[in-house]
KETI-709922 format. One record per atom (N, C-alpha, C): residue in one letter; atom name; x, y, z. Coordinates in Angstrom, 2 decimals, decimal comma, always signed. Layout:
BEGIN
   r    a         X         Y         Z
   A   CA         X         Y         Z
...
end
This chain:
BEGIN
   r    a         X         Y         Z
   M    N   +105,78   +131,23   +109,59
   M   CA   +105,28   +130,55   +110,69
   M    C   +106,32   +130,39   +111,76
   P    N   +105,80   +130,82   +112,87
   P   CA   +106,86   +130,89   +114,14
   P    C   +107,18   +129,56   +114,56
   K    N   +108,36   +129,51   +115,14
   K   CA   +109,18   +128,22   +115,48
   K    C   +108,40   +127,91   +116,81
   P    N   +108,04   +126,60   +116,88
   P   CA   +107,38   +126,16   +117,99
   P    C   +108,19   +126,13   +119,20
   H    N   +107,86   +126,66   +120,52
   H   CA   +108,42   +126,46   +121,57
   H    C   +108,90   +125,04   +121,97
   H    N   +110,03   +124,95   +122,93
   H   CA   +110,26   +123,54   +123,10
   H    C   +109,31   +122,89   +123,68
   S    N   +108,29   +123,56   +124,74
   S   CA   +107,33   +122,95   +125,39
   S    C   +106,13   +122,47   +124,43
   D    N   +106,04   +123,37   +123,29
   D   CA   +104,89   +122,93   +122,29
   D    C   +105,19   +121,69   +121,80
   A    N   +106,50   +121,50   +121,50
   A   CA   +107,07   +120,38   +120,75
   A    C   +106,87   +119,14   +121,72
   N    N   +107,14   +119,20   +123,00
   N   CA   +107,00   +118,38   +124,07
   N    C   +105,43   +117,69   +124,12
   L    N   +104,60   +118,89   +124,26
   L   CA   +103,46   +118,53   +124,24
   L    C   +102,86   +117,85   +123,08
   A    N   +103,26   +118,33   +121,77
   A   CA   +102,80   +117,48   +120,59
   A    C   +103,30   +116,32   +120,58
   H    N   +104,61   +115,94   +120,98
   H   CA   +105,35   +114,66   +120,88
   H    C   +104,37   +113,80   +122,13
   W    N   +103,95   +114,28   +123,17
   W   CA   +103,24   +113,75   +124,23
   W    C   +101,81   +113,36   +123,71
   F    N   +101,15   +114,16   +123,18
   F   CA    +99,90   +114,04   +122,65
   F    C    +99,79   +113,08   +121,65
   G    N   +100,72   +113,06   +120,76
   G   CA   +100,88   +111,96   +119,63
   G    C   +100,81   +110,71   +119,92
   G    N   +101,68   +110,49   +121,11
   G   CA   +101,95   +108,99   +121,54
   G    C   +100,75   +108,92   +122,14
   F    N   +100,08   +109,47   +123,09
   F   CA    +98,84   +109,37   +123,83
   F    C    +97,85   +108,96   +122,71
   A    N    +97,54   +109,77   +121,85
   A   CA    +96,55   +109,66   +120,90
   A    C    +96,88   +108,17   +120,10
   N    N    +97,97   +107,91   +119,79
   N   CA    +98,39   +106,54   +119,11
   N    C    +97,96   +105,39   +120,11
   N    N    +98,22   +105,51   +121,48
   N   CA    +98,04   +104,43   +122,35
   N    C    +96,51   +104,17   +122,57
   V    N    +95,90   +105,31   +122,67
   V   CA    +94,27   +105,23   +122,91
   V    C    +93,58   +104,75   +121,52
   A    N    +94,14   +105,28   +120,44
   A   CA    +93,37   +104,60   +119,27
   A    C    +93,87   +103,10   +119,17
   R    N    +94,89   +102,89   +119,51
   R   CA    +95,39   +101,30   +119,37
   R    C    +94,46   +100,51   +120,53
   I    N    +94,34   +100,82   +121,67
   I   CA    +93,70   +100,23   +122,70
   I    C    +92,25   +100,26   +122,67
   S    N    +91,77   +101,34   +122,12
   S   CA    +90,20   +101,49   +121,99
   S    C    +89,79   +100,67   +120,69
   G    N    +90,54   +100,24   +119,86
   G   CA    +90,49    +99,42   +118,77
   G    C    +90,31    +98,03   +118,86
   R    N    +90,55    +97,55   +120,11
   R   CA    +90,78    +96,18   +120,42
   R    C    +89,42    +95,56   +120,75
   P    N    +89,17    +94,53   +120,77
   P   CA    +87,91    +93,67   +121,11
   P    C    +87,73    +93,90   +122,58
   A    N    +88,89    +93,86   +123,44
   A   CA    +88,61    +94,07   +125,05
   A    C    +88,12    +95,37   +125,29
   A    N    +88,36    +96,47   +124,66
   A   CA    +87,71    +97,73   +124,83
   A    C    +86,22    +97,80   +124,60
   F    N    +85,91    +97,05   +123,35
   F   CA    +84,50    +96,85   +123,18
   F    C    +83,73    +96,13   +124,39
   I    N    +84,30    +95,11   +124,50
   I   CA    +83,73    +94,10   +125,56
   I    C    +83,62    +95,11   +126,95
   L    N    +84,51    +95,71   +127,31
   L   CA    +84,66    +96,64   +128,48
   L    C    +83,32    +97,78   +128,37
   A    N    +83,19    +98,27   +127,34
   A   CA    +82,21    +99,48   +126,94
   A    C    +80,72    +98,79   +127,15
   L    N    +80,60    +97,61   +126,35
   L   CA    +79,50    +96,70   +126,59
   L    C    +79,11    +96,26   +127,96
   A    N    +80,01    +95,89   +128,62
   A   CA    +79,99    +95,67   +130,32
   A    C    +79,25    +97,00   +130,80
   V    N    +79,86    +97,94   +130,57
   V   CA    +79,57    +99,23   +131,45
   V    C    +78,00    +99,60   +130,94
   V    N    +77,69    +99,41   +129,67
   V   CA    +76,34    +99,71   +129,30
   V    C    +75,13    +98,62   +129,90
   L    N    +75,84    +97,31   +130,06
   L   CA    +74,88    +96,26   +130,64
   L    C    +74,90    +96,38   +132,25
   V    N    +75,85    +96,78   +132,78
   V   CA    +75,71    +97,31   +134,22
   V    C    +74,74    +98,40   +134,54
   W    N    +74,85    +99,30   +133,56
   W   CA    +74,07   +100,49   +133,88
   W    C    +72,55   +100,03   +133,48
   A    N    +72,47    +99,23   +132,52
   A   CA    +70,93    +98,73   +132,18
   A    C    +70,31    +98,14   +133,43
   V    N    +71,26    +97,03   +133,73
   V   CA    +70,69    +96,27   +134,99
   V    C    +70,33    +96,97   +136,12
   T    N    +71,08    +98,06   +136,32
   T   CA    +70,93    +98,92   +137,74
   T    C    +69,85    +99,79   +137,48
   G    N    +69,23    +99,82   +136,17
   G   CA    +67,94   +100,91   +136,10
   G    C    +66,75   +100,59   +137,14
   P    N    +66,46    +99,35   +137,34
   P   CA    +65,36    +99,11   +138,29
   P    C    +65,74    +99,61   +139,71
   L    N    +67,10    +99,34   +140,20
   L   CA    +67,57    +99,64   +141,52
   L    C    +67,37   +101,26   +141,55
   F    N    +67,55   +101,91   +140,68
   F   CA    +67,45   +103,46   +140,64
   F    C    +66,04   +103,91   +140,21
   E    N    +65,27   +103,01   +139,86
   E   CA    +63,95   +103,35   +139,53
   E    C    +63,90   +104,09   +138,11
   F    N    +65,01   +103,75   +137,33
   F   CA    +64,96   +104,40   +136,03
   F    C    +65,05   +106,16   +136,36
   S    N    +65,63   +106,46   +137,35
   S   CA    +65,55   +107,83   +137,47
   S    C    +66,14   +108,75   +136,39
   D    N    +66,01   +110,08   +136,50
   D   CA    +66,61   +111,04   +135,67
   D    C    +68,19   +110,98   +135,88
   T    N    +68,42   +110,80   +137,15
   T   CA    +70,05   +110,63   +137,50
   T    C    +70,70   +109,37   +136,87
   W    N    +69,91   +108,38   +136,90
   W   CA    +70,31   +106,90   +136,38
   W    C    +70,65   +107,37   +134,82
   Q    N    +69,63   +107,98   +134,19
   Q   CA    +69,67   +108,18   +132,76
   Q    C    +70,94   +109,32   +132,30
   L    N    +71,12   +110,35   +133,32
   L   CA    +72,01   +111,32   +133,12
   L    C    +73,54   +110,56   +133,21
   V    N    +73,73   +109,64   +134,01
   V   CA    +74,86   +108,99   +134,13
   V    C    +75,33   +108,38   +132,84
   I    N    +74,55   +107,71   +132,20
   I   CA    +75,09   +107,15   +130,94
   I    C    +75,24   +108,18   +129,85
   N    N    +74,24   +109,16   +129,78
   N   CA    +74,34   +110,24   +128,82
   N    C    +75,56   +111,11   +128,87
   T    N    +75,84   +111,67   +130,13
   T   CA    +77,01   +112,31   +130,56
   T    C    +78,45   +111,45   +130,09
   G    N    +78,31   +110,32   +130,43
   G   CA    +79,54   +109,56   +130,33
   G    C    +79,92   +109,30   +128,92
   T    N    +78,92   +108,91   +128,04
   T   CA    +79,15   +108,68   +126,62
   T    C    +79,33   +109,91   +125,91
   T    N    +78,83   +111,03   +126,47
   T   CA    +79,10   +112,28   +125,77
   T    C    +80,46   +112,64   +126,01
   I    N    +80,92   +112,90   +127,14
   I   CA    +82,05   +113,28   +127,44
   I    C    +83,38   +112,19   +126,60
   I    N    +83,15   +110,88   +126,79
   I   CA    +84,19   +109,95   +126,07
   I    C    +84,09   +110,26   +124,63
   T    N    +82,81   +110,35   +123,79
   T   CA    +82,74   +110,62   +122,65
   T    C    +83,46   +111,94   +122,17
   F    N    +83,29   +112,88   +122,82
   F   CA    +83,78   +114,42   +122,60
   F    C    +85,44   +114,12   +122,76
   L    N    +85,90   +113,64   +123,60
   L   CA    +87,28   +113,33   +123,77
   L    C    +87,99   +112,53   +122,64
   M    N    +87,25   +111,27   +122,27
   M   CA    +87,79   +110,44   +121,33
   M    C    +87,83   +110,94   +119,96
   V    N    +86,93   +112,07   +119,87
   V   CA    +86,95   +112,82   +118,30
   V    C    +88,33   +113,53   +118,09
   F    N    +88,70   +114,11   +119,29
   F   CA    +90,10   +114,58   +118,99
   F    C    +91,23   +113,66   +118,98
   V    N    +91,07   +112,59   +119,77
   V   CA    +92,21   +111,57   +119,89
   V    C    +92,39   +110,77   +118,60
   I    N    +91,11   +110,52   +117,98
   I   CA    +91,15   +109,74   +116,73
   I    C    +91,53   +110,80   +115,61
   Q    N    +91,18   +111,90   +115,52
   Q   CA    +91,55   +112,82   +114,67
   Q    C    +93,10   +113,11   +114,61
   N    N    +93,58   +113,13   +115,60
   N   CA    +94,98   +113,25   +115,69
   N    C    +95,64   +112,18   +115,15
   S    N    +95,21   +111,02   +115,64
   S   CA    +96,02   +109,72   +115,19
   S    C    +95,69   +109,47   +113,69
   Q    N    +94,73   +109,67   +113,21
   Q   CA    +94,37   +109,70   +111,76
   Q    C    +95,20   +110,68   +110,94
   Y    N    +95,26   +111,90   +111,55
   Y   CA    +96,11   +112,86   +110,76
   Y    C    +97,63   +112,61   +110,62
   R    N    +98,23   +112,10   +111,83
   R   CA    +99,33   +111,56   +111,80
   R    C    +99,78   +110,54   +110,89
   D    N    +98,72   +109,46   +110,91
   D   CA    +98,84   +108,41   +109,99
   D    C    +98,89   +108,85   +108,53
   N    N    +97,82   +109,80   +108,20
   N   CA    +97,88   +110,18   +106,93
   N    C    +99,07   +111,21   +106,34
   L    N    +99,53   +111,79   +107,34
   L   CA   +100,81   +112,77   +106,95
   L    C   +102,03   +111,67   +106,77
   A    N   +102,04   +110,56   +107,69
   A   CA   +103,28   +109,62   +107,49
   A    C   +103,14   +108,87   +106,15
   L    N   +101,92   +108,37   +105,86
   L   CA   +101,67   +107,67   +104,57
   L    C   +101,92   +108,75   +103,28
   Q    N   +101,56   +109,91   +103,56
   Q   CA   +101,67   +110,90   +102,30
   Q    C   +103,01   +111,09   +102,13
   T    N   +103,99   +111,15   +103,24
   T   CA   +105,45   +111,33   +103,11
   T    C   +106,05   +110,24   +102,66
   K    N   +105,79   +108,87   +103,04
   K   CA   +106,35   +107,77   +102,26
   K    C   +105,94   +107,78   +100,85
   L    N   +104,66   +107,91   +100,36
   L   CA   +104,22   +108,12    +99,03
   L    C   +105,04   +109,16    +98,21
   D    N   +105,31   +110,23    +98,99
   D   CA   +106,05   +111,34    +98,08
   D    C   +107,58   +110,92    +97,92
   E    N   +107,99   +110,19    +98,78
   E   CA   +109,34   +109,71    +98,68
   E    C   +109,31   +108,51    +97,61
   L    N   +108,50   +107,68    +97,54
   L   CA   +108,36   +106,65    +96,47
   L    C   +108,27   +107,47    +95,27
   I    N   +107,50   +108,25    +95,08
   I   CA   +107,36   +109,04    +93,80
   I    C   +108,54   +109,79    +93,31
   R    N   +109,33   +110,37    +94,50
   R   CA   +110,74   +111,17    +94,15
   R    C   +111,55   +110,18    +93,75
   A    N   +111,93   +108,89    +94,27
   A   CA   +112,77   +107,98    +94,06
   A    C   +112,51   +107,17    +92,87
   S    N   +111,22   +107,21    +92,34
   S   CA   +110,90   +106,23    +91,09
   S    C   +110,97   +107,20    +89,81
   K    N   +110,48   +106,41    +88,62
   K   CA   +110,06   +107,27    +87,64
   K    C   +108,82   +108,05    +87,42
   A    N   +108,25   +107,80    +88,46
   A   CA   +106,92   +108,66    +88,31
   A    C   +107,02   +109,99    +88,48
   A    N   +105,91   +110,69    +87,90
   A   CA   +105,94   +112,08    +87,76
   A    C   +105,98   +113,07    +89,01
   N    N   +107,04   +113,53    +89,35
   N   CA   +107,29   +114,43    +90,44
   N    C   +106,16   +115,32    +90,76
   R    N   +105,27   +115,54    +89,91
   R   CA   +104,30   +116,69    +89,95
   R    C   +103,20   +116,14    +90,79
   F    N   +103,15   +114,77    +91,17
   F   CA   +102,12   +114,42    +92,16
   F    C   +102,55   +114,78    +93,72
   I    N   +103,93   +115,07    +93,81
   I   CA   +103,96   +115,50    +95,18
   I    C   +103,30   +116,72    +95,58
   G    N   +102,66   +116,42    +96,82
   G   CA   +101,98   +117,75    +97,21
   G    C   +100,64   +118,00    +96,76
   I    N   +100,07   +117,09    +96,19
   I   CA    +98,93   +117,25    +95,50
   I    C    +97,76   +117,40    +96,67
   E    N    +98,10   +116,99    +97,78
   E   CA    +96,96   +116,95    +98,88
   E    C    +96,75   +118,44    +99,36
   D    N    +97,66   +119,26    +98,86
   D   CA    +97,39   +120,83    +99,19
   D    C    +96,61   +121,47    +98,10
   M    N    +96,32   +120,92    +97,07
   M   CA    +95,44   +121,43    +96,00
   M    C    +94,16   +121,32    +96,31
   T    N    +93,31   +122,28    +95,64
   T   CA    +91,79   +122,31    +95,78
   T    C    +91,34   +121,06    +95,23
   D    N    +90,00   +120,87    +95,59
   D   CA    +89,24   +119,58    +95,13
   D    C    +89,22   +119,58    +93,75
   E    N    +89,02   +120,70    +93,01
   E   CA    +88,81   +120,64    +91,56
   E    C    +90,19   +120,30    +91,00
   E    N    +91,21   +120,82    +91,34
   E   CA    +92,66   +120,63    +90,81
   E    C    +92,87   +119,09    +91,15
   I    N    +92,53   +118,66    +92,14
   I   CA    +92,78   +117,10    +92,35
   I    C    +91,78   +116,24    +91,37
   E    N    +90,50   +116,65    +91,17
   E   CA    +89,96   +116,01    +90,34
   E    C    +90,32   +116,03    +88,95
   E    N    +90,77   +117,18    +88,46
   E   CA    +91,23   +117,26    +87,18
   E    C    +92,55   +116,25    +86,98
   M    N    +93,38   +116,41    +87,97
   M   CA    +94,60   +115,27    +88,07
   M    C    +94,19   +113,89    +87,79
   R    N    +93,13   +113,36    +88,62
   R   CA    +92,65   +112,19    +88,78
   R    C    +92,26   +111,78    +87,26
   K    N    +91,54   +112,57    +86,76
   K   CA    +90,82   +112,37    +85,25
   K    C    +92,15   +112,13    +84,26
   K    N    +92,95   +113,19    +84,48
   K   CA    +94,20   +112,93    +83,37
   K    C    +94,98   +111,56    +83,66
   C    N    +94,85   +111,21    +84,94
   C   CA    +95,69   +109,77    +85,14
   C    C    +94,69   +108,84    +84,82
   E    N    +93,59   +108,79    +84,83
   E   CA    +92,70   +107,84    +84,48
   E    C    +92,71   +107,59    +82,86
   V    N    +92,85   +108,95    +82,15
   V   CA    +93,02   +108,82    +80,63
   V    C    +94,27   +108,14    +80,26
   R    N    +95,64   +108,67    +80,89
   R   CA    +96,80   +107,90    +80,76
   R    C    +96,76   +106,49    +81,11
   A    N    +96,15   +106,14    +82,10
   A   CA    +96,09   +104,67    +82,48
   A    C    +95,37   +104,05    +81,50
   K    N    +94,35   +104,39    +80,77
   K   CA    +93,41   +103,83    +79,79
   K    C    +94,26   +103,53    +78,69
   K    N    +95,05   +104,71    +78,26
   K   CA    +95,93   +104,55    +76,96
   K    C    +96,96   +103,50    +77,18
   Q    N    +97,64   +103,56    +78,40
   Q   CA    +98,74   +102,55    +78,69
   Q    C    +98,11   +101,10    +78,65
   S    N    +96,89   +100,99    +79,33
   S   CA    +96,30    +99,67    +79,21
   S    C    +96,09    +99,07    +77,75
   D    N    +95,54   +100,03    +76,96
   D   CA    +95,21    +99,69    +75,51
   D    C    +96,21    +99,32    +74,83
   I    N    +97,55    +99,97    +75,04
   I   CA    +98,85    +99,86    +74,29
   I    C    +99,12    +98,43    +74,76
   K    N    +99,05    +98,15    +75,91
   K   CA    +99,62    +96,75    +76,58
   K    C    +98,94    +95,67    +75,96
   L    N    +97,43    +95,90    +76,02
   L   CA    +96,61    +94,89    +75,30
   L    C    +96,97    +94,75    +73,90
   D    N    +97,27    +95,72    +73,23
   D   CA    +97,44    +95,52    +71,76
   D    C    +98,83    +94,70    +71,77
   D    N    +99,78    +95,05    +72,46
   D   CA   +100,99    +94,38    +72,33
   D    C   +101,21    +92,92    +72,81
   S    N   +100,27    +92,84    +73,89
   S   CA   +100,19    +91,33    +74,35
   S    C    +99,41    +90,46    +73,49
   T    N    +98,50    +91,03    +72,69
   T   CA    +97,67    +89,93    +71,98
   T    C    +98,15    +89,81    +70,69
   A    N    +99,08    +90,73    +70,34
   A   CA    +99,65    +90,50    +68,77
   A    C    +99,96    +89,29    +68,52
   G    N    +99,50    +88,65    +67,32
   G   CA    +99,90    +87,27    +66,98
   G    C    +99,18    +86,15    +67,66
   T    N    +98,43    +86,45    +68,77
   T   CA    +97,61    +85,51    +69,53
   T    C    +96,30    +85,60    +69,21
   R    N    +95,57    +84,46    +69,50
   R   CA    +93,97    +84,56    +69,11
   R    C    +93,40    +84,68    +70,63
   L    N    +92,20    +85,44    +70,55
   L   CA    +91,54    +85,69    +71,72
   L    C    +90,62    +84,34    +71,88
   P    N    +90,31    +84,00    +73,11
   P   CA    +89,38    +82,81    +73,31
   P    C    +88,16    +82,79    +72,27
   G    N    +87,85    +81,74    +71,71
   G   CA    +86,72    +81,68    +70,94
   G    C    +86,90    +82,08    +69,53
   S    N    +88,11    +82,73    +69,05
   S   CA    +88,39    +83,05    +67,94
   S    C    +88,74    +81,93    +66,92
   R    N    +89,24    +80,72    +67,60
   R   CA    +89,25    +79,48    +66,61
   R    C    +87,74    +78,92    +66,28
   R    N    +86,88    +79,03    +67,10
   R   CA    +85,43    +78,66    +66,69
   R    C    +84,92    +79,47    +65,53
   R    N    +85,03    +80,66    +65,76
   R   CA    +84,73    +81,65    +64,76
   R    C    +85,36    +81,36    +63,47
   E    N    +86,69    +80,85    +63,29
   E   CA    +87,18    +80,65    +61,98
   E    C    +86,80    +79,60    +61,42
   K    N    +86,43    +78,37    +62,40
   K   CA    +85,71    +77,11    +61,67
   K    C    +84,42    +77,44    +61,20
   D    N    +83,60    +78,42    +61,95
   D   CA    +82,23    +78,58    +61,37
   D    C    +82,44    +79,41    +60,26
   R    N    +83,39    +80,19    +59,93
   R   CA    +83,40    +80,83    +58,61
   R    C    +83,96    +79,94    +57,48
   K    N    +84,77    +78,91    +57,92
   K   CA    +85,15    +78,05    +56,83
   K    C    +83,86    +77,04    +56,48
   T    N    +83,28    +76,56    +57,26
   T   CA    +82,03    +75,77    +57,07
   T    C    +80,94    +76,37    +56,67
   G    N    +80,64    +77,73    +57,05
   G   CA    +79,48    +78,36    +56,58
   G    C    +79,56    +79,29    +55,48
end
């Protein structure tokens, strides 16, 4: 893989910051209220423009452009968040007693990931059963005393 140019790194850094800011701002209630206000103003001006094709084109074009651009901004923001989260999880796995084979599984095929998930599920069930057996050894489950009484009297 070729080494990125200095300007590519600057652009990626700038866009990453831009995407995070837009995602943060657009997720706030004030952004929703602003969007709602724009739609209400547009709707109220309908009779003024006699509900013309141009009047309809304004909202259609505006929402299409904003939606198109937001797809890239949100995708970049989520990609960066997922990458950071994955890196943190990988470090926790590496530093703990967990199996290092889980590091990098996000690069596996769907079938390989599903196979690992099933194996984890089986191991978790076995561990859960072992812990349940250990924790209940010598103790009675709720209702077991009543059953003993019933056996003595019946």
